[in-house]
N, C-alpha and C positions, 0 to 999 in steps of 0.2 A: 515535671510531675514526679511525685514520689510514689513508687509502686512497691507494694509488699508482696512477699511470697511466703506462705505458711504451708508446711507439710509435716504430717505424722505418718508413720508406717502402718499403724493398726488402729482399729476402732477404739481399742482400750486406751490408747495414748491420748494425752490431754494437750491441747494447743494453747492453753491460757497464757503461758509465758511468752509465746510468740505473738499473741494478740496484743499483749502489753507493749512489746517491742514496736509493733506497728503504730500503736497509739502514740508512743513516745517520739517516734520519728515522723509523725503526722502523715502517714501513708494515705493518699487520696483514693487509691484503688488497691484492693488486696485480692490476690489469687490464692486459693486455699484448696488443699486436697489431702485425702487419706489414701496413700499409695506408697509402696516401697520405692526406694531410690535405686534399686538394683540396675535399672537402665534409665536412659534419658527419655523414653517414651511415656511421658506423663502429660495428660491433656491440659491441665492448668499451667504447667510449666511452659509448654509449647505455646499456649494462648498468650501468656505473659511475654514470652520472648518475641512473639509476633507483634504484640501491642506496643512495646516500648519503642521510643524514637529518640533521636539525638537530643541530648540535654536532660533526659530523664535520669532518675536515680532509682535503683532497685535496692530494697532493704530486706535482709534476711536476719533471723535471730542468730544463726550461726551457719557456717558453710556446710555442715553436715546435712542441713535441711535441703540444700540445693543439689548436692551430688554426693555419691558414696565413694567414688574413686577420684584420685588426683587427675587422671586423664579427663574424665567427664567435667570436673570442676574447671580445669584449665580450658577445655573446649568452650564451655559456657562463657567464661571470662573473655576468651578471644572473640567470640561472637559479639559480646557486649561492647568490646573495644572497637570493633569494626562499625558498630552502630553509634558509637560515641555515647554510650550509656554507662553511668557510674554505678558501681556495686559497693554497698556497705554492709558489713557484718557487725551487728551490735555486740555480740558476745566477744568476738575477737578484737573489736574496736579497730577494724581495718577498712581502709578505703583503697580500692584498686586503682585509683587515678594516680597514686604516688608510687615511686619506684620501691620504696620500703614496703608499701602495702602489697605490691606484686610479689616481692621476695617472700614476705611472710605468708601470703596466700599459698604459694607453691609449697612451702615448708609445712604449713598446717594441713594442706590437702594430703601430703605424703604421710603425715602422722595419723590423720583420720583413717586413711586406707590401711596403714599398718595395724592400728587398733582393731579395726573391723576384722582383718585377717587373723589376728591373734584370738579374738573372741570366737570366731568360727572354728579355729583349731582347737581351742579349749572345749568347745561344745562337742566336737567330734571325739575328742579324747574322753570326755565324760560319758558319752553314749557308749563308746567301746568298753569302758570299765563297767558301766551298768549292765551291758550285755553279758560280759564275763561273769558277773555276779547274779545273773538271771533276773535283774530288776527291770530290764528294758526289753520289751518284746517287739518293738517297732509298730508299724501300722497294723491294725487289725485287717485281716484279709476279708474282703467283701465277696461273698458268693451269692449269686443270683440263680435260683432254680429256674431251669428252662430259659437260660439267657439266649440260646439260639433263636427262639421265636421272637424275642425282643429285637435281636440283632437283625433278623430278616425284615422286620417292620421298618427298621432304621434304613437298611440297604435298599428297600423298595420305595423309600422316601415317604412312607406313611407317617413317620415321625422324624423331626429333626433332633439334633443332639440335646438341645435344651429341653424339649418335650420328653425325650426318652429319659434323661437324667431325672426330671421331675417325677415321671411315672415310677421309676425304679427307687426313688428316694435317696439318690446319691448326688454328689457334686460332679461338675463337669470333668475335673481332673481324674476323679475316680472312674467315671464312665470311660474316659479316654484309655485308662489302664485296662479296664474290663474288655474294651473292644480290641486293644492291642493283644492282650493275652488270648482272646478268643480267636483272633485272626492267625496267631502264631501256632495254635494247637491244631 
């Protein structure tokens, strides 16, 4: 069976080119998700890895859709090898069943990881320069009047975090920061 995996990191990203790849490779089943590849804990990836069996082929548009780091990519490839599942990347035109494909996979994984680290470094440098010039202020500080009373309701289990975040009109990560700051003071 030919199984496809499609991933984009954000809602704004478009998966059309990956869908075309799946059609071109006649994928019979496609797993699709909108989630960062910063770690391997992705529900659709896990479901696909559990689903595939000996003789199946997984198709991805490119290896960066499958993993962000070389280590994660190689771990996935190793798991697929143990299951006797073939992996094909359309963009890189690689087949992991060949020794040349394995070599190229390792090299491409390292290049993708290098590019990602360079991009993050440039981003940090740009933010530092913007801060020096007064153009970047960082996150807006969220202040909730009377947060203590909300916190007490959370601690007495009157509200869970999701309910509290909704009541305060903030995201869960923001609520976590508010709670941490409140508990530290």
